[in-house]
C-alpha positions, 0 to 999 in steps of 0.5 A: 500499499502506498504512503498516500493510501496509508495516510488517508486511512489514518486520517479517516480514523481520527476523523472518526475518533473526532466526530465521535468525541463531538456528536450526539449519540443519536448521530446516523450513517446514511450510505449511498454506494461508496459514499456516505453522510450523516445526520444527528445533533450539531457538534458540541461546541456550536453556539445556537443562533436564535431566528427572530419571530419577525424581520426588524422593520428598521433593519435593511430588507424590511420591504424586499421583494426578492430574497432575504438572508436571515441568518448566515453563521459560520463556526469553526473548532480548531483546537487541539488538532480538530477541523470541524466547521458548522454551517448555518443558512436561513433564508426566505424567498419574496418572489415566485421566480425564486422558488426553485432555488430556495427549494434545493440546496447543495453541500459540497465535501470530499469524501477522501479526508472529510466527513459530512453531517446534516443537522437541520432542514427546516421550514417556517411557515406563518410563524410554525417551524416544520421538520424537512429532514428526509434523509431517504431523499437526499442524494450524493453524486460526484458532480464536480464543478472544476471538471469542465476546467480539466481538474478532478478532485473527488469532491462530492455534492449532496442535493437537499430538495424540499417539497412545497416551498412557497413564498415567505416560507423561511428555509433553515439548513445546518450542517457540518464538515469535519476534516480537511485535506491533510497535505495542507498540514493545518495551513487553513484560514476561516472566512465568511462573506457577511452579506451578498446581493440580498439583505442579510439580517445577521451573519457571523463567524466564530473560530476556537483556538487553543489556550494561547493562540495567536491570530490575526484578522484580515477584513475588507470592506467593513469596519467590524471589530472582532470579539475575543474571549479568553477561558480556560480551554479556548481563544474565541474570535467572533465576528458579528454583523446585523442588518446588512443592505444587499451588496451592489455589484458592478462589473468589470472590477480588477482582479484584486478588488472585491466589493462584499464585506468580507473577514479573514481569521487565521492562526498568526504566521509568516509568509516564511512558514508558508514556504517551509510548508511547500518546499518538501512539496517540490523536491529536486529530481535528478533522475533521467527523462526518456530519450525524447526529452533528453535529446531536447535538453542537448539541443536546448544547452547548445542554444546561444543564450539562456533567454533562448533556452528558456523560451524553448523549454517553456513552449515545450511544457506549454504546448506538449504537455496538455493541462489536466489535473487529477488533484486527489489526495496528496495530488491536490498540492504535491506535484507528480514526478516530472518524468512521469509528467512528461511521459504521459503528456498531461498535468496541472499547474504544479506537474508542469511547474515542476517539470519546467523548474527541473528542465530549466535547473538542468541548463543552469537557469534559476528557477523556482516555483512561485505561488500566486492566487488568479482570484484576488491577484495582489490582494493577498499581500493584505491577508493572513499568510496561509497555504490556503489563500493561494490557488495556482503556481507559476515559475519565477526565473532570474536571468542577469539579475532580472526576475521573469515570471512564467506560466506553463499552463498557457498554451500557444503562447509566443514572443520573448518570455520577458515580455509576457504580462503576469501582472494580473496574478499581482504577487507571487511567494517564490518557494526557495529557503530565506523567502520571507515576504510576497514579491510583486509581478511587475507588467512588462516595460512594453505593451503587452497587446496589440491589433492593426486592422486595415480595410480596403474597398475598391468599388466599380465605377457605379458601385455595384460591386466592390472588391474588399480586403482585410489585413488584420495584424495582432501582436503580443497578448492579442497574437496569443489569444488570436492563436488559440482561437484560429489555429485549432479551427478548420480552414473552411469553418474559419472562413465561413465564420468570417465571411458571416461577419461581413455578410451581417454588415454588408449584405451579399458577399462572395470569399476569394479564396480562403483567409491566409494566416501568417504566424510568427511565434517567435516575434509573436505576430500573427497576420490574417489576410481576407479578400472578398467580392461585395455586391452593392454594399453602397446604399442610397443617401440623400441627394442621389449620393452613395453611403458606405457604413464602416465601424472600427472593429479593431477597437471594439474590445478595448473600448468596451463600456462597463455595465455599470457607468455609476461606479463606486469602485475601481474599474478594469479597462483593457490590456495595455496596447495599440489598437488601430483600424484604418478603412480606405476607399478607392475612388472611382473616376468622378466619384466625389466625397461629400466630406472633408478632412477632420481630425478628432482626439480624446484622452483619459488617464487610461487611454489616447485616442484619435479619429483622422479623416483624409481625402485624397485625389484618388483614395479616402482614408478613415483612420482610429487609433487607440493607445492604452496606457493603463489597464485599470483605473482608481475610482477618482480616474473613472468618472472622466474616463468613462465620459471620454470613452463614451464619445469614442464609442459614438464615433467609431461608426461612420457613414462615408457619403459619396456623390456620383454622376447623374449618368451613372446614376441613371443607368444603375436605376435602369439596371435595377428596373431590368432585373426586377421585370425579369424576376417578375417574368420568371415568376409568372412563367413558373406559375 
């Protein structure tokens, strides 16, 4: 039997002992195949919470017509190796449309190292509580939320379905989960979000530690102070909130920001403690790889400089080892051996990181794993140090004294790794002895993205047919994204999709060949060339003019407005870079533009923008350009930024009007009339 399985069985024995010491004698076990859960009284350490008979009329939500949370309570016992967390939810649907949501409740746990017990399922109607706990109707299923993201960790979901739930019923569910992943070795934090998008009458977090245990508290969007009580058998830390309004949630937040009142309570630790925990998980691997990889290593070592060697190894791990994680037991945090990961050609972030670090060290390149949190970015710098605050691992490389951060899970990257922008990860914790603090992950000096689109229209003399060419160049991050989107798509499907886009804008269209893709991953530039024939894209305008409707598509994503314009929080913007859209219309003989040269410029804290119209003898050009300088804005800069951005959006579409000779106009009308008569005669003959 492997060490991992022995460890799991030992943990199961300990968990059972802990449960037996804290649970009521009436506890029952309910088996569902190879899975089980328990029912019974709440653990002895739990302080009961009373539910008032009515909602406080002075509290927010007294007249809410959607949903109200009467209680959300979390209590954790961390004393003497205990690992028990008790949860209680009490909520009330106020809208008929939410009855379905109120009538089902899900609990997720991992039976590899956790047991789950349900204590209450009740419903209050007209002031009377009804017991709705029916173990025979509770199902267990391995429905892992992250499987679609190529991760499996053995989690199980318990589904509770309540019959006959009505508007204004109050539902109460309480349960406990005993145990946590033993690989974390107690590196845990207790968290609570005190309110969400609905008003909350009462919420709280209570944590019990061993006597003398020191702790720290981290808070966001709340000033509530914890209450600390020290007794002979515990240090009790309690955070209680009452009468909280619904949190207004805007969109487009920077990674590090979240709007809810949030509290973290954890034992006092240093980041060096987390490093000490992680170091044994990433041992040095001195074994041999298979012949293919050993041959590659010889070739990489012969490359002219360390940067080239880094690039070669990084691209091999990114593209030749697919991302998939089996994060069960120890493998949730302990990577598999690098030779195994390479042989089977798949692994999760930690597997790919250890493989890359090993390859780089074999080439005498300084490389170490680094823990990051993709959900909160640089915000972790304010968290109480704990291994559980991280959800991802990358690699920190040092070349000539410069720190370079690379992510081996990002497939189809191009360019110099020094130019990749991982600054949204915010801060990383390098797993190397002597590390005592998080390190900032800075953005590269040059812009991270870029799109240049050049459209060229060549109309016939009467405008009835138009040659149309599109040349799109993507650089940096934009090239990475476009590479992932296009190179895995069949040429025929790509051609059809592109043609459909322009068909919606211009009507009749005929592709001239398939799109031509030129990919230069070394320089990280991807170019796509398209050619079409358009049938009558010029519409009639006042005074007999012809009008062509155009749109600066290259600026579409970088200039997108957030859903919420009345902001109370910082705003995430577009990746730094240059976005250009140029439209050229060749002028047939005797065509006259009805517009003149003009130039518009706009600026905000985050961008500079220009719109330029140039009228020449043989052609007219309309050029849109946006330079994004900052990818996020502080709240004070948001109003001015959004005001200018709204104006940019209004100017991105244009109607280019041209006058044409009357003879051409008459000839075109006659041709349309002949075509109409011909269609009518065909219809008559068909009858």
